[in-house]
Steps between C-alpha positions, in 0.01 A plus 500: 500500500478149348748254648572709811378418850262754650634696793333431835261752643669742741463401865301719734739629768434350842464729796810494721471309824496702819753263652836405360606142565842342499668205665797518733696199622649510846759253624512447875778326686397143563174550313372412158476772237166677511350718230272783602262651248505867594214736427530876518257780577540877486326709768459874540604657829596841642860394428428433134481157341559193714574168335416186693607152392422156633425137428225272629702429814579853605610855435842552341540874479372854535678752283471877521522625144606850603280681248361751747658727761310480829427803711710505815205594723321174419160667455455438130165338426582142399374376167309169508686201356413376153218251487625145520437253226256216555574218746613275215791733428620565854676289757366517855823655635475782243136564590592512870801725434293746295235514774766553767667784307160660437431498875850627580451812290127557555397348834802397709287399798359214293844346437482284812180340376648391167702183439861546399582327172728200518858586399677276250806696387818290538626721784216364715573139407854495638623510857703820511559812709323707234187287530512519880534879494215546252266274697584674827438840342164385365383353830633752751517853353141607447330779309619841623808361680868519412809307602872562451726269301679383813178451691370282220827308501448437873145382435639256243749366754823676399538855640831547315348435157366848423673505163355162413157637585559776247578234242184311592296816446649538152410136427137539608290383202167623640545859626208668678357157589823421687560854625869567442407870486449483879870426557686826565839613630549511875582871465147564376604542138290318245773289344485350154205339323479300180205707379674829577516719809194701391293182490626394842416842641152484348430154644611604848294820482199301377527257791584765758201709398262204514634372831530844660868442574829665400612377160818349641740522792533163672313181563166481678223255583577130441845580366598670826367203698706259293810714543447516875470123517821469300679732740574753226482861615354758265730781610733652237816354649374148416401576144719434200530657161275412214 
């Protein structure tokens, strides 16, 4: 039409990126503000979709999406994780986390040969009881082992802080990697879990089957050695509630 500007050609839709990116600013006491550019990746697992998030400096979170009900016997054939995007789209901590989760579900014996991703969630940047409990759980309670809430409190230096340990488990930003599912009630009951009791039961059955051990029922291995050194008995009369 004379005198009217021609409309631009329609744009060809761009393919969506595999990773979502957003920035988060964290303010630490006595520290300068720091902005982390988080990238996200969805992985398939026997538990359904897992979402991992992290920046260049470390892993920030593992989230169980809860889209699939696991079998309680833990024998379901695990699906391989989705293929990762190219190196230009992934941070090293995300690559390491995806590899670690793949080994956890497919070849647990290989876990010890893989590097753990650096952790950069704010809970790991502050000196707190929660951080101490999470680190102790990661370092001491190994694959196929369990520990009670009070025993973990004793490992963290405060045997009377069983309730605080429960709070630390709820605050764990990287479940499975930091194995809060291995923390059970001193009575032998499973206790709560942020991903649901069925998921906790599946994880314990998965580990117990691989390690050839009971799925739960008290500490063992390095955890028992640490408790012995701390003078904390593992008998029921010394255990607290979850």
